[in-house]
C-alpha positions as CSV (number, residue, x, y, z in Angstrom):
1,M,163.2,123.9,31.3
2,I,166.8,123.0,32.4
3,R,169.2,121.8,29.7
4,G,171.4,118.9,30.0
5,G,174.0,118.5,32.6
6,V,175.4,116.7,35.6
7,F,172.0,115.6,37.2
8,P,169.4,113.8,35.5
9,A,166.6,116.0,33.4
10,L,168.7,118.8,34.6
11,A,171.2,120.9,32.9
12,A,173.2,123.3,34.4
13,L,174.4,127.0,33.9
14,L,178.1,127.5,35.4
15,P,178.5,123.9,36.6
16,L,180.7,123.5,39.7
17,V,181.8,120.0,41.2
18,F,184.0,119.2,43.8
19,A,184.9,116.0,45.5
20,L,186.9,114.8,48.6
21,P,188.7,111.7,49.1
22,A,186.1,110.3,51.8
23,A,183.1,112.0,50.5
24,A,181.9,113.8,47.8
25,V,179.1,115.9,46.9
26,T,178.1,117.8,43.6
27,C,176.9,121.4,43.3
28,Q,175.8,123.6,40.4
29,D,174.1,126.6,39.8
30,S,171.3,126.2,37.5
31,D,168.1,127.6,35.6
32,F,164.8,126.1,35.5
33,D,162.0,127.7,33.6
34,G,163.6,131.1,34.0
35,K,164.4,130.9,37.9
36,S,167.7,130.5,39.3
37,Y,168.7,127.8,41.7
38,T,171.5,126.1,43.6
39,I,171.3,122.2,43.6
40,C,173.8,120.0,45.4
41,E,173.2,116.0,44.8
42,T,174.4,113.8,47.3
43,D,174.9,109.9,47.4
44,P,173.9,108.6,51.1
45,A,175.7,105.4,50.5
46,R,178.8,107.1,50.0
47,E,178.6,110.2,52.0
48,D,178.5,111.0,55.7
49,L,174.9,112.9,55.7
50,R,174.0,114.1,59.6
51,L,171.5,116.4,61.1
52,F,172.9,118.9,63.5
53,L,171.0,120.7,66.4
54,R,172.8,120.8,69.8
55,G,176.6,121.0,70.8
56,D,178.2,118.6,73.6
57,D,176.9,121.6,76.1
58,G,173.3,121.1,75.2
59,R,172.9,124.5,73.4
60,I,171.6,124.6,69.9
61,L,174.6,125.3,67.1
62,G,172.6,127.2,64.8
63,Q,175.4,128.5,62.6
64,F,177.3,126.6,59.8
65,N,180.7,127.7,61.7
66,R,179.9,126.5,65.0
67,I,179.1,122.8,63.6
68,D,182.3,123.0,61.6
69,A,184.2,123.7,65.0
70,A,182.6,121.3,66.8
71,L,183.7,118.5,64.3
72,E,187.3,119.6,64.6
73,P,188.1,117.4,67.8
74,A,186.9,114.5,65.5
75,G,189.3,114.9,62.9
76,E,186.1,116.1,60.5
77,R,185.0,119.0,58.8
78,L,181.7,120.2,57.1
79,I,181.9,120.3,53.4
80,F,178.2,121.1,52.7
81,A,175.0,122.1,54.9
82,M,171.6,124.1,54.6
83,N,169.0,124.6,57.2
84,A,166.8,121.7,57.4
85,G,163.5,122.3,59.0
86,M,161.2,125.1,60.7
87,F,162.0,126.2,64.4
88,H,160.4,128.0,67.1
89,P,162.0,131.2,68.5
90,D,164.3,129.3,71.0
91,R,165.5,127.6,67.5
92,S,164.0,123.9,68.9
93,P,162.4,122.1,66.2
94,V,158.9,122.6,65.6
95,G,158.1,119.0,64.4
96,H,159.5,115.5,64.4
97,Y,163.3,115.2,65.2
98,I,165.7,112.4,65.5
99,E,169.7,113.1,65.8
100,D,172.1,109.8,66.2
101,S,169.5,107.6,66.9
102,Q,168.0,109.9,69.4
103,Q,164.4,111.7,69.3
104,E,164.0,115.1,70.6
105,K,160.6,115.7,69.4
106,P,158.0,113.2,68.4
107,V,155.8,113.2,65.1
108,I,153.2,116.1,64.5
109,E,150.2,114.4,62.9
110,W,147.5,117.3,63.0
111,P,147.4,120.7,61.2
112,S,149.0,123.5,62.6
113,P,149.2,127.5,61.6
114,G,151.6,128.3,59.1
115,N,153.5,126.4,56.2
116,F,154.3,123.6,58.6
117,G,150.6,122.8,59.0
118,L,150.0,123.0,55.4
119,L,149.2,119.2,55.2
120,P,150.2,117.0,53.8
121,N,153.8,117.7,55.4
122,G,156.5,115.3,55.7
123,V,159.8,113.9,56.9
124,F,163.4,113.7,55.9
125,C,164.7,110.5,57.2
126,I,168.2,109.8,57.2
127,G,169.3,105.8,57.3
128,D,171.9,103.5,57.0
129,R,173.2,104.1,53.4
130,E,170.2,105.7,52.4
131,A,167.8,108.9,52.8
132,R,164.1,109.1,52.1
133,V,161.4,111.9,52.0
134,Y,158.2,110.4,53.3
135,E,155.0,112.0,53.9
136,T,154.1,112.0,57.3
137,T,151.0,109.2,57.7
138,Q,153.4,107.3,55.2
139,Y,156.3,107.6,57.6
140,L,154.4,106.5,60.9
141,A,152.8,103.5,58.8
142,A,156.4,102.7,57.5
143,Q,158.3,103.4,60.7
144,P,161.6,103.5,59.1
145,D,164.7,103.0,61.2
146,C,166.0,106.5,61.0
147,L,169.4,107.5,62.2
148,Y,168.5,111.3,61.7
149,A,165.1,112.6,60.9
150,T,163.7,116.1,60.4
151,Q,159.8,117.1,60.1
152,S,158.8,120.0,58.0
153,G,156.0,120.9,55.5
154,P,154.5,121.3,53.3
155,M,155.6,118.5,51.0
156,L,156.4,119.6,47.4
157,V,156.0,116.7,45.6
158,I,153.9,113.6,46.6
159,D,154.2,110.3,44.8
160,G,154.9,112.3,41.8
161,A,152.2,114.9,42.3
162,L,152.7,118.4,43.4
163,H,150.9,119.1,46.7
164,P,147.3,119.7,46.1
165,R,147.2,123.3,47.6
166,F,149.8,125.1,45.5
167,L,148.7,127.4,43.0
168,P,150.3,128.4,39.8
169,D,149.4,132.2,40.0
170,S,150.6,132.5,43.6
171,S,152.0,136.1,44.3
172,S,153.8,134.5,47.8
173,R,157.4,134.4,46.5
174,Y,160.3,133.8,49.0
175,L,163.7,132.5,48.9
176,R,163.1,128.9,49.7
177,N,165.3,125.5,50.4
178,G,163.7,121.8,50.5
179,V,165.2,118.2,49.7
180,G,164.1,115.7,47.3
181,T,164.9,111.8,47.4
182,T,164.4,108.9,44.9
183,E,161.7,106.4,46.4
184,N,164.4,103.8,47.3
185,G,166.5,106.6,48.6
186,D,169.9,106.3,46.9
187,R,169.6,109.9,45.5
188,V,169.2,112.8,47.5
189,V,169.3,116.4,45.9
190,F,169.3,119.4,47.9
191,A,168.1,122.7,46.2
192,I,168.0,126.6,47.5
193,S,166.4,129.2,45.3
194,N,168.6,132.1,44.5
195,E,165.6,134.5,43.8
196,R,162.1,134.5,45.2
197,V,159.9,131.7,43.9
198,T,156.5,130.1,44.6
199,F,155.5,127.0,46.2
200,D,154.4,125.5,42.4
201,E,157.5,126.8,40.8
202,F,159.7,125.4,43.3
203,G,157.9,122.0,43.4
204,R,158.2,121.9,39.8
205,L,161.8,122.4,40.0
206,F,162.2,118.8,41.9
207,R,159.3,117.0,39.9
208,D,159.9,118.3,36.5
209,G,163.5,119.5,36.3
210,L,165.0,116.8,38.8
211,G,162.6,113.8,38.0
212,L,162.1,113.2,42.0
213,P,159.0,111.6,43.4
214,Q,159.2,112.8,46.5
215,A,160.2,116.4,47.8
216,L,159.9,118.5,51.1
217,Y,160.0,121.8,52.0
218,F,162.4,123.1,54.6
219,D,161.6,126.8,55.0
220,G,161.7,130.0,53.2
221,K,163.1,133.6,54.2
222,V,165.8,132.1,56.4
223,S,166.9,129.7,53.9
224,R,170.7,129.5,53.9
225,L,173.4,127.4,52.3
226,Y,176.9,126.1,52.9
227,A,178.9,125.0,50.1
228,P,182.6,126.2,50.3
229,A,183.8,125.1,46.8
230,L,180.9,127.4,45.7
231,G,182.1,130.2,47.6
232,R,178.7,130.1,49.7
233,H,178.6,130.5,53.4
234,D,175.2,132.3,53.6
235,P,175.0,134.8,56.4
236,G,172.1,135.5,58.8
237,L,170.8,134.7,62.1
238,P,170.9,131.2,64.0
239,V,168.5,128.4,62.6
240,G,167.5,125.4,64.2
241,P,168.1,121.9,62.6
242,I,170.7,121.8,59.9
243,V,171.7,119.1,57.3
244,G,175.6,118.3,56.5
245,I,177.7,116.3,54.8
246,V,181.0,115.7,57.0
247,A,184.3,114.9,55.6
248,P,187.6,113.8,57.0
249,R,189.8,117.0,58.1
């Protein structure tokens, strides 16, 4: 278990917290059931939470430093980011994607190969002063007004239950990252494993360690975090969709 700390039901080892005048995000390195994670919590009512895919030239950004450079002319900077959904070899999103209220790809409802198609999958929706994870069929039924949305899969936690196809004794272990939210979307928590974990272990982090009823898997193998206050700017090849928090430069 994780013992006492900044997050409800979560206690950090080596807590590291940072804040900026116009926006804030809290990040910490934590241990849950003997596995190491970095966890960052945001308040979507206070913070400028966005998704990023393409620059003004239409080319996919793909790297944290390119997003930060694109924000500079507007007097803004990136203070947190991670990859946020699976992508094709050309780095375009596999599933549904909305940026600044403009849809690039529609929702994919049917099963497909790989983790994305391990139904149920889900959608992370950033709205006005809230952000929520929806299971895909619930998202289609609710039709929320998303300023930004990214579809990925599988769901990690659905209405307080782990994905039904997760195996406690699985041998499939990777670095993994994802996002969990409360039902009303007032609390958003991003997590990335610092060692190889199973889907079951990662899902239990969100459900049991963080107490979140909904959580969505973003990706594995390519999982990367940008958290300057922790000294994290994970290297790697360009990715597709990226979620980030923006503050005044």
